[in-house]
ZADREN-385889 format. One record per residue (C-alpha): x, y, z; residue number from 1. Coordinates in nm, 4 decimals. Layout:
N
[[X; Y; Z]; NUM],
...
//
This chain:
520
[[1.6354; 0.8657; -2.2767]; 1],
[[1.6306; 0.6742; -1.9493]; 2],
[[1.2715; 0.7770; -1.8830]; 3],
[[1.1746; 0.6452; -2.2243]; 4],
[[1.3526; 0.3180; -2.1478]; 5],
[[1.1630; 0.2803; -1.8180]; 6],
[[0.8325; 0.3627; -1.9879]; 7],
[[0.9075; 0.1045; -2.2570]; 8],
[[0.9775; -0.1559; -1.9909]; 9],
[[0.6524; -0.0741; -1.8120]; 10],
[[0.4587; -0.1049; -2.1360]; 11],
[[0.6287; -0.4298; -2.2379]; 12],
[[0.5635; -0.5864; -1.8961]; 13],
[[0.2167; -0.4375; -1.8432]; 14],
[[0.0442; -0.7596; -1.9470]; 15],
[[0.2573; -0.9629; -1.7110]; 16],
[[0.1966; -0.7240; -1.4221]; 17],
[[-0.1790; -0.7419; -1.4724]; 18],
[[-0.1629; -1.1206; -1.5003]; 19],
[[0.0545; -1.1396; -1.1883]; 20],
[[-0.1818; -0.9434; -0.9669]; 21],
[[-0.5010; -1.0963; -1.1085]; 22],
[[-0.3982; -1.4600; -1.1545]; 23],
[[-0.0372; -1.5610; -1.0864]; 24],
[[0.0000; -1.4461; -0.7252]; 25],
[[-0.3464; -1.5613; -0.6057]; 26],
[[-0.3044; -1.8931; -0.7872]; 27],
[[0.0434; -1.9511; -0.6435]; 28],
[[-0.0806; -1.8680; -0.2924]; 29],
[[-0.3723; -2.1111; -0.3282]; 30],
[[-0.1348; -2.3762; -0.4624]; 31],
[[0.0984; -2.3475; -0.1634]; 32],
[[-0.1943; -2.3559; 0.0793]; 33],
[[-0.3271; -2.6708; -0.0931]; 34],
[[0.0117; -2.8411; -0.0737]; 35],
[[0.0416; -2.7669; 0.2983]; 36],
[[-0.3163; -2.8565; 0.3930]; 37],
[[-0.3755; -3.1653; 0.1779]; 38],
[[-0.0273; -3.3188; 0.2157]; 39],
[[-0.0040; -3.3933; -0.1553]; 40],
[[0.3088; -3.1933; -0.2232]; 41],
[[0.5779; -3.3069; -0.4622]; 42],
[[0.9118; -3.1685; -0.5699]; 43],
[[0.7390; -3.0405; -0.8820]; 44],
[[0.4939; -2.8406; -0.6689]; 45],
[[0.7783; -2.6885; -0.4708]; 46],
[[0.9674; -2.6014; -0.7899]; 47],
[[0.6546; -2.4458; -0.9387]; 48],
[[0.6016; -2.2279; -0.6320]; 49],
[[0.9667; -2.1250; -0.6318]; 50],
[[0.9578; -2.0277; -0.9996]; 51],
[[0.6391; -1.8266; -0.9459]; 52],
[[0.7889; -1.6356; -0.6563]; 53],
[[1.1134; -1.5700; -0.8420]; 54],
[[0.9301; -1.4531; -1.1556]; 55],
[[0.7075; -1.2103; -0.9646]; 56],
[[0.9905; -1.0797; -0.7474]; 57],
[[1.2198; -1.0328; -1.0478]; 58],
[[0.9862; -0.7665; -1.1864]; 59],
[[1.0548; -0.5598; -0.8767]; 60],
[[1.3333; -0.3794; -1.0596]; 61],
[[1.0619; -0.1730; -1.2311]; 62],
[[0.9939; -0.0143; -0.8899]; 63],
[[1.3571; -0.0137; -0.7763]; 64],
[[1.5122; 0.2630; -0.9855]; 65],
[[1.7620; 0.4771; -0.7921]; 66],
[[2.0523; 0.7110; -0.8598]; 67],
[[2.3022; 0.4760; -0.6921]; 68],
[[2.3396; 0.1004; -0.6811]; 69],
[[2.3097; 0.0803; -0.3025]; 70],
[[1.9610; 0.2317; -0.3032]; 71],
[[1.8641; 0.0195; -0.6042]; 72],
[[1.9559; -0.3031; -0.4239]; 73],
[[1.7704; -0.1816; -0.1146]; 74],
[[1.4560; -0.1100; -0.3173]; 75],
[[1.4737; -0.4440; -0.4968]; 76],
[[1.5259; -0.6283; -0.1682]; 77],
[[1.2144; -0.4583; -0.0255]; 78],
[[1.0029; -0.5873; -0.3154]; 79],
[[1.1524; -0.9373; -0.2889]; 80],
[[1.0961; -0.9432; 0.0877]; 81],
[[0.7283; -0.8562; 0.0422]; 82],
[[0.6840; -1.1330; -0.2135]; 83],
[[0.8574; -1.3938; 0.0038]; 84],
[[0.6804; -1.2709; 0.3163]; 85],
[[0.3365; -1.3122; 0.1608]; 86],
[[0.4024; -1.6787; 0.0791]; 87],
[[0.5815; -1.7461; 0.4075]; 88],
[[0.2871; -1.6126; 0.6093]; 89],
[[0.0204; -1.8009; 0.4150]; 90],
[[0.2050; -2.1340; 0.4306]; 91],
[[0.2802; -2.0919; 0.8010]; 92],
[[-0.0837; -2.0176; 0.8835]; 93],
[[-0.1944; -2.3132; 0.6702]; 94],
[[0.0544; -2.5433; 0.8488]; 95],
[[-0.0174; -2.4391; 1.2061]; 96],
[[-0.3703; -2.3023; 1.1934]; 97],
[[-0.4557; -2.1021; 1.5037]; 98],
[[-0.1733; -2.2491; 1.7162]; 99],
[[0.0986; -2.0151; 1.5934]; 100],
[[0.2032; -1.6919; 1.7579]; 101],
[[0.0389; -1.3722; 1.6318]; 102],
[[-0.2012; -1.5674; 1.4088]; 103],
[[-0.5168; -1.4275; 1.5673]; 104],
[[-0.4008; -1.0606; 1.5732]; 105],
[[-0.2816; -1.0902; 1.2135]; 106],
[[-0.6093; -1.2506; 1.1036]; 107],
[[-0.8125; -0.9877; 1.2872]; 108],
[[-0.6377; -0.6857; 1.1350]; 109],
[[-0.6370; -0.8510; 0.7909]; 110],
[[-1.0119; -0.9210; 0.7893]; 111],
[[-1.0990; -0.5810; 0.9359]; 112],
[[-0.8723; -0.4104; 0.6845]; 113],
[[-1.0304; -0.5947; 0.3919]; 114],
[[-1.3827; -0.5091; 0.5122]; 115],
[[-1.2966; -0.1429; 0.5695]; 116],
[[-1.1208; -0.1211; 0.2332]; 117],
[[-1.4211; -0.2652; 0.0497]; 118],
[[-1.6650; -0.0357; 0.2307]; 119],
[[-1.4497; 0.2746; 0.1789]; 120],
[[-1.3805; 0.1851; -0.1834]; 121],
[[-1.7480; 0.1253; -0.2578]; 122],
[[-1.8388; 0.4565; -0.0931]; 123],
[[-1.5688; 0.6342; -0.2934]; 124],
[[-1.7054; 0.4766; -0.6109]; 125],
[[-2.0531; 0.6174; -0.5484]; 126],
[[-1.9119; 0.9546; -0.4508]; 127],
[[-1.7363; 0.9838; -0.7874]; 128],
[[-2.0477; 0.8637; -0.9716]; 129],
[[-2.2732; 1.1127; -0.7962]; 130],
[[-2.0219; 1.3962; -0.8347]; 131],
[[-1.9754; 1.3362; -1.2089]; 132],
[[-2.3493; 1.3021; -1.2589]; 133],
[[-2.3963; 1.6387; -1.0861]; 134],
[[-2.1387; 1.7950; -1.3178]; 135],
[[-2.3211; 1.6593; -1.6221]; 136],
[[-2.6470; 1.8081; -1.4972]; 137],
[[-2.4876; 2.1471; -1.4249]; 138],
[[-2.3707; 2.2340; -1.7753]; 139],
[[-2.3387; 2.6027; -1.6923]; 140],
[[-2.0533; 2.5434; -1.4470]; 141],
[[-1.9079; 2.2429; -1.6317]; 142],
[[-1.9523; 2.3150; -2.0032]; 143],
[[-1.6993; 2.0512; -2.1109]; 144],
[[-1.8779; 1.7780; -1.9160]; 145],
[[-1.6894; 1.4707; -1.7942]; 146],
[[-1.4165; 1.3178; -2.0066]; 147],
[[-1.4961; 0.9720; -2.1381]; 148],
[[-1.8670; 0.9842; -2.0489]; 149],
[[-2.1071; 0.9818; -2.3406]; 150],
[[-2.3890; 0.7788; -2.1836]; 151],
[[-2.4692; 0.8634; -1.8223]; 152],
[[-2.6265; 0.5324; -1.7271]; 153],
[[-2.3845; 0.3018; -1.9103]; 154],
[[-2.0553; 0.4841; -1.8507]; 155],
[[-2.1219; 0.5874; -1.4904]; 156],
[[-2.3465; 0.3209; -1.3441]; 157],
[[-2.2523; 0.0122; -1.5452]; 158],
[[-1.8891; 0.0463; -1.6514]; 159],
[[-1.7612; 0.1968; -1.3285]; 160],
[[-1.9404; -0.0487; -1.1012]; 161],
[[-1.8216; -0.3440; -1.3121]; 162],
[[-1.4649; -0.2068; -1.3122]; 163],
[[-1.4783; -0.1718; -0.9343]; 164],
[[-1.5753; -0.5373; -0.8883]; 165],
[[-1.3020; -0.6472; -1.1300]; 166],
[[-1.0441; -0.4457; -0.9339]; 167],
[[-1.1179; -0.6196; -0.6038]; 168],
[[-0.8755; -0.9101; -0.6544]; 169],
[[-0.5655; -0.7079; -0.7606]; 170],
[[-0.6375; -0.4525; -0.4867]; 171],
[[-0.6568; -0.7308; -0.2272]; 172],
[[-0.3238; -0.8663; -0.3530]; 173],
[[-0.1669; -0.5221; -0.3109]; 174],
[[-0.3292; -0.4815; 0.0312]; 175],
[[-0.1913; -0.8149; 0.1513]; 176],
[[0.1523; -0.7926; -0.0099]; 177],
[[0.2651; -0.4290; -0.0155]; 178],
[[0.4591; -0.3587; 0.3030]; 179],
[[0.8280; -0.2809; 0.2599]; 180],
[[0.7610; -0.1941; -0.1050]; 181],
[[0.5985; 0.1254; 0.0188]; 182],
[[0.9456; 0.2530; 0.1103]; 183],
[[1.0853; 0.2818; -0.2453]; 184],
[[0.7504; 0.3973; -0.3856]; 185],
[[0.6360; 0.6422; -0.1184]; 186],
[[0.9539; 0.7500; 0.0615]; 187],
[[1.2419; 0.7110; -0.1836]; 188],
[[1.0310; 0.8140; -0.4891]; 189],
[[1.1775; 0.5437; -0.7122]; 190],
[[0.9185; 0.6031; -0.9835]; 191],
[[0.9354; 0.9830; -0.9697]; 192],
[[0.9226; 1.0946; -1.3375]; 193],
[[1.1546; 1.3930; -1.2829]; 194],
[[1.4112; 1.1766; -1.1072]; 195],
[[1.4177; 0.9241; -1.3911]; 196],
[[1.3867; 1.1688; -1.6811]; 197],
[[1.6688; 1.3933; -1.5541]; 198],
[[1.8826; 1.1218; -1.3973]; 199],
[[2.2105; 1.2674; -1.5289]; 200],
[[2.1418; 1.6022; -1.3632]; 201],
[[2.0515; 1.4486; -1.0275]; 202],
[[2.3561; 1.2212; -1.0376]; 203],
[[2.5775; 1.5232; -1.1000]; 204],
[[2.4073; 1.7063; -0.8137]; 205],
[[2.4604; 1.4059; -0.5858]; 206],
[[2.8310; 1.3966; -0.6757]; 207],
[[2.8551; 1.7680; -0.5984]; 208],
[[2.6899; 1.7248; -0.2571]; 209],
[[2.9123; 1.4268; -0.1768]; 210],
[[3.2219; 1.6411; -0.2361]; 211],
[[3.3448; 1.4520; -0.5433]; 212],
[[3.3889; 1.7687; -0.7499]; 213],
[[3.6366; 1.9509; -0.5239]; 214],
[[3.5965; 2.2517; -0.2994]; 215],
[[3.5043; 2.2497; 0.0685]; 216],
[[3.4254; 1.9172; 0.2340]; 217],
[[3.1570; 2.0758; 0.4529]; 218],
[[2.8177; 1.9471; 0.3370]; 219],
[[2.6400; 2.2484; 0.4916]; 220],
[[2.8273; 2.4869; 0.2630]; 221],
[[2.7344; 2.2825; -0.0407]; 222],
[[2.3700; 2.2687; 0.0671]; 223],
[[2.3803; 2.6454; 0.1227]; 224],
[[2.5032; 2.6973; -0.2347]; 225],
[[2.2464; 2.4652; -0.3910]; 226],
[[1.9499; 2.5946; -0.1915]; 227],
[[2.0413; 2.9567; -0.2589]; 228],
[[2.0516; 2.8962; -0.6330]; 229],
[[1.7326; 2.6858; -0.6369]; 230],
[[1.5339; 2.9380; -0.4321]; 231],
[[1.6345; 3.2208; -0.6637]; 232],
[[1.5766; 3.0054; -0.9719]; 233],
[[1.2235; 2.9247; -0.8593]; 234],
[[1.1360; 3.2934; -0.8360]; 235],
[[1.2735; 3.3550; -1.1823]; 236],
[[1.1613; 3.0388; -1.3602]; 237],
[[0.9242; 3.2426; -1.5782]; 238],
[[1.2261; 3.4401; -1.7083]; 239],
[[1.3876; 3.1172; -1.8243]; 240],
[[1.0711; 3.0084; -2.0032]; 241],
[[1.0431; 3.3482; -2.1740]; 242],
[[1.4105; 3.3445; -2.2768]; 243],
[[1.3781; 2.9968; -2.4243]; 244],
[[1.0769; 3.1017; -2.6295]; 245],
[[1.2400; 3.4257; -2.7464]; 246],
[[1.5821; 3.2828; -2.8343]; 247],
[[1.6993; 3.2982; -3.1914]; 248],
[[1.7705; 3.0036; -3.4124]; 249],
[[2.1452; 3.0445; -3.3690]; 250],
[[2.1301; 3.0442; -2.9876]; 251],
[[2.1449; 2.7063; -2.8180]; 252],
[[1.9463; 2.6131; -2.5114]; 253],
[[2.2640; 2.5704; -2.3070]; 254],
[[2.3711; 2.9288; -2.3800]; 255],
[[2.0317; 3.0633; -2.2703]; 256],
[[2.0336; 2.8632; -1.9480]; 257],
[[2.3947; 2.9584; -1.8741]; 258],
[[2.3178; 3.3294; -1.9036]; 259],
[[1.9966; 3.2990; -1.7048]; 260],
[[2.1534; 3.1098; -1.4147]; 261],
[[2.4439; 3.3568; -1.3997]; 262],
[[2.1984; 3.6491; -1.3863]; 263],
[[2.0158; 3.4991; -1.0882]; 264],
[[2.2701; 3.6528; -0.8518]; 265],
[[2.2591; 4.0040; -0.9964]; 266],
[[2.0626; 4.2741; -0.8091]; 267],
[[1.8210; 4.3360; -1.0971]; 268],
[[1.6857; 3.9832; -1.0618]; 269],
[[1.6971; 3.9261; -0.6908]; 270],
[[1.8443; 4.1365; -0.4098]; 271],
[[1.9021; 3.9249; -0.1066]; 272],
[[2.1709; 3.9580; 0.1584]; 273],
[[2.2239; 3.7507; 0.4730]; 274],
[[1.8581; 3.6743; 0.5288]; 275],
[[1.7157; 4.0272; 0.4793]; 276],
[[1.4994; 4.1343; 0.1864]; 277],
[[1.4349; 4.4816; 0.0576]; 278],
[[1.0793; 4.6088; 0.0763]; 279],
[[0.8672; 4.5580; -0.2313]; 280],
[[1.1078; 4.3256; -0.4078]; 281],
[[0.8774; 4.0233; -0.3831]; 282],
[[0.5470; 4.1992; -0.4023]; 283],
[[0.4556; 4.0285; -0.7238]; 284],
[[0.5744; 3.6815; -0.6265]; 285],
[[0.3379; 3.3898; -0.5748]; 286],
[[0.2611; 3.2137; -0.2485]; 287],
[[0.5958; 3.0363; -0.2589]; 288],
[[0.7920; 3.3487; -0.1587]; 289],
[[0.7286; 3.2995; 0.2124]; 290],
[[0.8475; 2.9411; 0.1841]; 291],
[[1.1668; 3.0447; 0.0033]; 292],
[[1.2372; 3.3151; 0.2607]; 293],
[[1.1858; 3.0745; 0.5503]; 294],
[[1.4101; 2.8137; 0.3895]; 295],
[[1.6856; 3.0649; 0.3185]; 296],
[[1.6692; 3.1980; 0.6748]; 297],
[[1.6959; 2.8451; 0.8136]; 298],
[[1.9951; 2.7747; 0.5903]; 299],
[[2.1691; 3.0909; 0.7067]; 300],
[[2.0932; 3.0114; 1.0710]; 301],
[[2.2454; 2.6681; 1.0310]; 302],
[[2.5550; 2.8055; 0.8601]; 303],
[[2.6024; 3.0919; 1.1056]; 304],
[[2.5534; 2.8637; 1.4041]; 305],
[[2.8149; 2.6230; 1.2757]; 306],
[[3.0642; 2.9102; 1.2427]; 307],
[[2.9913; 3.0683; 1.5807]; 308],
[[2.8606; 2.8122; 1.8281]; 309],
[[2.9838; 2.4751; 1.7094]; 310],
[[2.8298; 2.1740; 1.5473]; 311],
[[2.5827; 2.1082; 1.8309]; 312],
[[2.3930; 2.4312; 1.7706]; 313],
[[2.4319; 2.3826; 1.3960]; 314],
[[2.2555; 2.0479; 1.4242]; 315],
[[1.9715; 2.2150; 1.6139]; 316],
[[1.9416; 2.4787; 1.3416]; 317],
[[1.9447; 2.2062; 1.0760]; 318],
[[1.6597; 2.0279; 1.2526]; 319],
[[1.4691; 2.3562; 1.2646]; 320],
[[1.5243; 2.3891; 0.8911]; 321],
[[1.3874; 2.0393; 0.8333]; 322],
[[1.0850; 2.1118; 1.0497]; 323],
[[1.0139; 2.4289; 0.8548]; 324],
[[1.0465; 2.2331; 0.5291]; 325],
[[0.8060; 1.9691; 0.6586]; 326],
[[0.5542; 2.2293; 0.7729]; 327],
[[0.5755; 2.4114; 0.4417]; 328],
[[0.5359; 2.0839; 0.2537]; 329],
[[0.2229; 1.9931; 0.4503]; 330],
[[0.0783; 2.3404; 0.3997]; 331],
[[0.1526; 2.3396; 0.0287]; 332],
[[0.0187; 1.9873; -0.0180]; 333],
[[-0.3072; 2.0702; 0.1587]; 334],
[[-0.3458; 2.3834; -0.0509]; 335],
[[-0.2855; 2.1929; -0.3749]; 336],
[[-0.5341; 1.9215; -0.2711]; 337],
[[-0.7974; 2.1803; -0.1825]; 338],
[[-0.7516; 2.3713; -0.5078]; 339],
[[-0.7542; 2.0468; -0.7074]; 340],
[[-1.0773; 1.9310; -0.5457]; 341],
[[-1.2435; 2.2670; -0.5982]; 342],
[[-1.1380; 2.2627; -0.9620]; 343],
[[-1.2482; 1.9062; -1.0385]; 344],
[[-1.5378; 1.8316; -0.8029]; 345],
[[-1.8888; 1.9741; -0.7890]; 346],
[[-1.9208; 1.8752; -0.4226]; 347],
[[-1.6070; 2.0604; -0.3130]; 348],
[[-1.6746; 2.3649; -0.5289]; 349],
[[-1.7574; 2.6720; -0.3135]; 350],
[[-2.1315; 2.7264; -0.2675]; 351],
[[-2.2295; 2.3600; -0.2552]; 352],
[[-2.4854; 2.4073; 0.0251]; 353],
[[-2.6412; 2.7157; -0.1362]; 354],
[[-2.6810; 2.5351; -0.4668]; 355],
[[-2.8382; 2.2407; -0.2874]; 356],
[[-3.0971; 2.4653; -0.1254]; 357],
[[-3.1781; 2.6261; -0.4587]; 358],
[[-3.2344; 2.2831; -0.6136]; 359],
[[-3.4441; 2.1534; -0.3259]; 360],
[[-3.7784; 2.2088; -0.4966]; 361],
[[-3.7047; 2.2249; -0.8678]; 362],
[[-3.4412; 1.9518; -0.9119]; 363],
[[-3.5125; 1.6533; -0.6914]; 364],
[[-3.2642; 1.4312; -0.8807]; 365],
[[-2.9791; 1.6726; -0.8136]; 366],
[[-3.0748; 1.6856; -0.4461]; 367],
[[-3.0679; 1.3051; -0.4295]; 368],
[[-2.7272; 1.2982; -0.5998]; 369],
[[-2.5900; 1.5520; -0.3527]; 370],
[[-2.7200; 1.3425; -0.0645]; 371],
[[-2.5570; 1.0296; -0.2063]; 372],
[[-2.2303; 1.2156; -0.2535]; 373],
[[-2.2316; 1.3498; 0.1034]; 374],
[[-2.3215; 1.0139; 0.2570]; 375],
[[-2.0518; 0.8403; 0.0527]; 376],
[[-1.7935; 1.1017; 0.1476]; 377],
[[-1.8852; 1.0721; 0.5161]; 378],
[[-1.8491; 0.6932; 0.4944]; 379],
[[-1.5012; 0.7292; 0.3431]; 380],
[[-1.3956; 0.9683; 0.6172]; 381],
[[-1.5287; 0.7391; 0.8905]; 382],
[[-1.3350; 0.4449; 0.7480]; 383],
[[-1.0135; 0.6406; 0.6885]; 384],
[[-0.8746; 0.6541; 1.0441]; 385],
[[-0.9441; 0.2911; 1.1490]; 386],
[[-0.8242; 0.1734; 0.8085]; 387],
[[-0.4973; 0.3659; 0.8451]; 388],
[[-0.4394; 0.2365; 1.1981]; 389],
[[-0.5325; -0.1187; 1.1019]; 390],
[[-0.3150; -0.1178; 0.7914]; 391],
[[-0.0204; 0.0151; 0.9908]; 392],
[[-0.0707; -0.2670; 1.2402]; 393],
[[-0.0980; -0.5185; 0.9552]; 394],
[[0.2316; -0.3983; 0.8081]; 395],
[[0.4089; -0.4252; 1.1437]; 396],
[[0.2684; -0.7702; 1.2197]; 397],
[[0.3401; -0.8995; 0.8684]; 398],
[[0.7032; -0.7914; 0.8861]; 399],
[[0.7755; -0.9669; 1.2174]; 400],
[[0.5388; -1.2647; 1.1797]; 401],
[[0.7819; -1.5006; 0.9963]; 402],
[[1.0500; -1.4411; 1.2628]; 403],
[[0.8301; -1.5914; 1.5325]; 404],
[[0.7973; -1.9111; 1.3284]; 405],
[[1.1455; -1.9405; 1.1776]; 406],
[[1.2533; -2.1962; 1.4364]; 407],
[[0.9285; -2.3891; 1.4746]; 408],
[[0.8777; -2.4173; 1.0976]; 409],
[[1.2134; -2.5907; 1.0527]; 410],
[[1.3149; -2.7586; 1.3798]; 411],
[[1.0141; -2.7065; 1.6055]; 412],
[[0.7907; -2.9664; 1.7682]; 413],
[[0.5580; -2.9805; 1.4695]; 414],
[[0.8398; -3.1098; 1.2526]; 415],
[[0.8979; -3.3971; 1.4913]; 416],
[[0.5271; -3.4671; 1.5032]; 417],
[[0.5112; -3.4631; 1.1277]; 418],
[[0.8007; -3.7078; 1.0956]; 419],
[[0.6398; -3.9406; 1.3500]; 420],
[[0.3187; -3.9378; 1.1489]; 421],
[[0.5109; -4.0342; 0.8371]; 422],
[[0.5842; -4.3831; 0.9734]; 423],
[[0.2149; -4.4764; 0.9910]; 424],
[[0.1083; -4.4857; 0.6198]; 425],
[[0.1282; -4.8102; 0.4244]; 426],
[[0.3516; -4.6509; 0.1577]; 427],
[[0.6107; -4.4733; 0.3695]; 428],
[[0.8263; -4.3417; 0.0875]; 429],
[[0.5460; -4.1493; -0.0833]; 430],
[[0.4094; -4.0244; 0.2471]; 431],
[[0.7501; -3.9130; 0.3627]; 432],
[[0.8109; -3.7240; 0.0367]; 433],
[[0.4753; -3.5467; 0.0583]; 434],
[[0.5278; -3.4601; 0.4228]; 435],
[[0.8808; -3.3387; 0.3567]; 436],
[[0.7570; -3.1035; 0.0861]; 437],
[[0.4718; -2.9908; 0.3082]; 438],
[[0.7083; -2.8932; 0.5891]; 439],
[[0.9906; -2.7671; 0.3706]; 440],
[[0.7784; -2.5041; 0.1951]; 441],
[[0.7095; -2.2906; 0.5071]; 442],
[[1.0624; -2.3551; 0.6319]; 443],
[[1.2348; -2.2555; 0.3064]; 444],
[[1.0134; -1.9521; 0.2463]; 445],
[[1.0610; -1.8306; 0.6038]; 446],
[[1.4392; -1.8681; 0.5880]; 447],
[[1.4539; -1.6907; 0.2512]; 448],
[[1.2396; -1.4070; 0.3869]; 449],
[[1.4581; -1.3693; 0.6966]; 450],
[[1.7738; -1.3574; 0.4839]; 451],
[[1.6326; -1.0893; 0.2513]; 452],
[[1.4963; -0.8888; 0.5450]; 453],
[[1.8362; -0.9041; 0.7155]; 454],
[[1.9879; -0.7685; 0.3942]; 455],
[[1.7315; -0.4843; 0.3969]; 456],
[[1.8117; -0.4115; 0.7628]; 457],
[[2.1845; -0.3893; 0.6904]; 458],
[[2.1327; -0.1531; 0.3964]; 459],
[[1.8690; 0.0632; 0.5680]; 460],
[[2.1062; 0.2898; 0.7697]; 461],
[[2.3356; 0.3365; 0.4704]; 462],
[[2.0471; 0.4310; 0.2436]; 463],
[[1.8932; 0.6539; 0.5114]; 464],
[[2.2218; 0.8425; 0.5470]; 465],
[[2.2210; 0.9132; 0.1738]; 466],
[[1.8548; 1.0083; 0.1622]; 467],
[[1.8823; 1.2514; 0.4549]; 468],
[[2.0928; 1.4695; 0.2290]; 469],
[[1.7966; 1.5175; -0.0068]; 470],
[[1.5750; 1.6247; 0.2832]; 471],
[[1.7914; 1.9358; 0.3284]; 472],
[[1.7443; 2.0441; -0.0327]; 473],
[[1.4887; 2.2806; -0.1730]; 474],
[[1.2222; 2.1261; -0.3952]; 475],
[[1.3701; 2.0645; -0.7395]; 476],
[[1.0448; 1.9773; -0.9155]; 477],
[[0.8515; 2.1952; -1.1548]; 478],
[[1.1334; 2.3642; -1.3463]; 479],
[[1.1525; 2.3682; -1.7271]; 480],
[[1.3376; 2.0726; -1.8756]; 481],
[[1.6238; 2.2989; -1.9829]; 482],
[[1.7018; 2.3712; -1.6161]; 483],
[[1.8139; 2.0132; -1.5567]; 484],
[[2.1342; 2.0426; -1.7543]; 485],
[[2.5051; 2.0890; -1.7198]; 486],
[[2.4915; 2.4708; -1.7121]; 487],
[[2.3311; 2.4729; -1.3663]; 488],
[[2.5818; 2.2204; -1.2308]; 489],
[[2.8721; 2.4250; -1.3684]; 490],
[[2.7376; 2.7399; -1.2015]; 491],
[[2.6975; 2.5533; -0.8715]; 492],
[[3.0582; 2.4323; -0.8777]; 493],
[[3.1921; 2.7741; -0.9770]; 494],
[[3.0128; 2.9549; -0.6954]; 495],
[[3.1010; 2.6887; -0.4420]; 496],
[[3.4730; 2.7107; -0.5290]; 497],
[[3.4612; 3.0884; -0.4939]; 498],
[[3.2636; 3.0860; -0.1677]; 499],
[[3.4707; 2.8136; -0.0024]; 500],
[[3.7946; 2.9918; -0.0950]; 501],
[[3.6718; 3.3208; 0.0504]; 502],
[[3.5442; 3.1599; 0.3707]; 503],
[[3.8687; 2.9689; 0.4186]; 504],
[[4.0780; 3.2854; 0.3892]; 505],
[[3.8523; 3.5582; 0.5275]; 506],
[[3.6044; 3.3861; 0.7572]; 507],
[[3.2267; 3.3603; 0.7260]; 508],
[[3.1136; 3.7206; 0.7882]; 509],
[[3.3904; 3.8965; 0.5976]; 510],
[[3.3407; 3.6549; 0.3089]; 511],
[[2.9700; 3.7489; 0.3068]; 512],
[[3.0594; 4.1191; 0.2676]; 513],
[[3.3054; 4.0407; -0.0115]; 514],
[[3.0491; 3.8261; -0.1970]; 515],
[[2.7925; 4.1033; -0.1593]; 516],
[[3.0373; 4.3512; -0.3129]; 517],
[[3.1184; 4.1126; -0.5991]; 518],
[[2.7540; 4.0548; -0.6872]; 519],
[[2.6782; 4.4265; -0.6755]; 520],
//
């Protein structure tokens, strides 16, 4: 499968990735700084730096996976721009020192960010140590203990502290270099396992939403069809799992899924009409029922507004739908984080203060561990806000910094000064060659960065237009693997053809009554 191929690539390049972050990138940065500062650069040094940058940037395709080539090239260009930008900034600062524009603000936010990251990381380390030690001492609440810990002192206090110190260098490389790369990783979800593992399904869904499978050209109608099916499928996902387990040997998975997805629209599974729900029908549903109902109501509002009041009001309803999705996502994420912390952490487990009071006299070690955990957690929280603001400023300054020096690095006054200084040495040819390499490195890296960033800027609106379509979809994660198949796509196309034909001939409201009659 494609997911297996990507995993194989990650495993085969894991050694190189570790070597790149621990040795190759820091060594190449130091080499370029030495060439610029000491004026001993040669063509071989420049070629070595270029090969290092190309080799590191070429591995960016591991983070650049996408369903279409346009997004893939955008993701890859983001990784390449970060790699070129890191070297362009370091060589420019080494060449000009404190005389360049934005050097002092960039240095200030970089140093403060590194200090805050080290402090917050060290505090987080001791929080995890104290929390796991508390779990090992409270065997009644944590009978299975902590995975991978057989010796408390060695595994918690020696191995983890040593691992933290060893992780400083690669973490600093990521802190200094990861800027535009956060877009494919954090926003576009290029390494989302579901997206890669079920790529054929998501490509078929993308073709359906883009209108390449026939039917109405209105994207809102297609989104309405997809979101209706996904919302109903989420409430009946347990039925699919049960049917797959209970199927006979002669029944294929596709047949089971086809029958299940067709039954989603029958009254016995889910009775839902034009945004209203019968009493008691969702009494046994989980906390996601309110989210599904809100999403469906927003979809209907958008569709109804487009039919009655024009596209302006439809756009307002669509924005309301996106806001409701965002609010539901934040609420659900916070709930999952809280439940995960309560399930895995002794500190966040309910009754932490009461247990601390009970241990105050009898278990002094546990009290000390709780104090260490609380102090460490407070330190992390205090560092979080300034670290976030500082890192955001660092990203913004790092992106625009090479632009302010593109001209001066290549044709600015320093270049003239450098060429005048070349005439002084006793061996002018060697001095001129070294000085030419010294000046050409910042110039070439800055120009290459600007070209790649311009390419990213051109692709950004095109990619954003494609990604906005996914923002209007219900969450497609968490279904059984059998869901991501051709049976669901066939059912989507069939219902869309039927609905678009009825709306074209009968209008929106009359078509709704006809579809209600058909499903009943």
